[in-house]
C-alpha positions, 0 to 999 in steps of 0.5 A, a space after each residue: 079795784 077794792 071791794 070798797 071801791 067796786 061799792 063806790 063804783 057801782 053805787 054812782 052807776 046806780 044813781 045815774 041809771 035809775 034816779 034820772 028815770 024817776 019823776 021829779 017829785 019822786 026824785 026829790 022825796 027820795 033825796 030828802 029821805 036819804 039825807 034824813 036817814 044820814 042826818 040820823 046817823 050823825 057819821 064822820 061827814 054830818 059831824 064835820 058839816 056841823 063843826 063847820 057850820 059852828 065857824 059860819 054861824 058863831 054863837 050857834 046853839 047845839 040846836 041850831 047847828 043841828 037844824 043847819 046840818 039837817 038842812 045842809 044833807 038835804 041840800 047836798 042830796 038835792 045836789 045829787 038827785 039834780 046831778 044824776 037827773 040832769 043829763 035827761 033834762 030838755 034844754 028848756 029845763 036847764 035854761 029855766 033851772 037857774 036864775 043868776 044876778 050880776 050876769 052882765 059881769 060874765 057876759 061882758 068879760 066874754 064880749 071883750 075877748 080878754 077870757 074870764 075865770 069863774 071862781 065858785 065855792 061849794 054851794 048848791 049845784 055847780 054842775 047846774 050853774 055849768 050846764 045852763 052857762 053851756 045851754 042858756 049862754 051857748 058858751 063852752 068852758 073848761 073846769 077841772 076835776 079832782 081825781 076820784 077812786 076808783 079810776 072808773 068813778 072818776 071816769 064816770 064824773 068826767 063823761 057826766 060833765 062832758 056830756 053837759 058840755 064842759 072840757 073837764 081836765 084832772 086836778 093831778 099833774 101840772 099840765 091843767 095850768 097850761 091848758 087853762 092858760 091857752 083857753 083863756 089866752 084865747 079869749 075862752 071860759 074857765 069854771 073853778 070850785 076854789 074854796 078847798 086847796 087839794 094840794 096842800 100848797 094853796 094860799 093862807 087866807 082869813 075865813 070867817 075869822 080863822 086862817 084856811 087855805 084856798 087855790 092859788 090857782 084863780 089868781 094866778 091865772 088872772 094874772 098870767 093871761 090877763 083874763 077877768 076874775 069873777 066869783 060866783 055864789 049859789 043858793 036855793 030857796 023853796 022854788 024848784 030854780 037855783 038863785 045865783 050872783 056873778 060878784 064884781 070882778 077881783 082886780 090885779 093889784 097894781 103893785 106887789 110880787 106875784 106872790 103877794 098879788 095872789 094873796 090879796 086876790 085870794 083873800 078877795 075871793 075868800 071874802 066874796 065867797 063868805 058873803 054868799 055862805 053866811 047868807 046860806 050856809 046850808 047850801 055850803 056842802 062842806 063835809 071835809 076838814 077846811 080850816 088850818 086849825 082842823 088839818 093834820 099837816 102831815 096829811 093835809 086836806 082830808 
């Protein structure tokens, strides 16, 4: 393991072991302090966040983009502070920490026994939403995690999410899709963060007026298993309670090839994501390149 990898693993380990012991107001202040310090340094991630917000809020002045990126970093660090503390939250704290609208789409889908795919963008705290599902709804689900370096850091994330009641599969390798399909055919729940394609072989969509690429998995799973496909968007307000919306189902088109159906369904997901991101851009934690115009074709997403 390289020195940089050891540092990253140690830093995250310190967060999970130390931050979760802090009183909540102290953790909130710490997160805001770290966010403001990172924003002032204007590193690569902050600059990319601002460039992404420029697509989401066209015509925004440099001053407005700076305000957004500062708010975005604060939202991003709120996600991390909550995630570090989430394993120490009581079941009641988890149950009262999230208020979703449109929940009937999910509960009715699960009750039907056909299986449900929830697809989310990188908005607010998707881990908290997942913990709420396993705790409040008492419904386990399966998800996929990007393989991180070092391996020990990936193992920390898997253990953390499994501790919240999730079944976690590695993103790399073809076995994940088959396992997800089996869970859905058994009437289970699958949750996927789906606004950024990690394979460089996803589906091209129109996203805020430009071409981007998003993963085909959610649409393909719905087609192959008959599962309900539901977009979900999340956001923070001024309260300690995260808000969210389960959107209406994305239907499988009645005609067309599999590729054509996948394209239509993935565009529908992108449109739902865009409504949530446009309403709460500061809660979209996209510190990486997303649009095709920004990607190096030789390297793919980074």
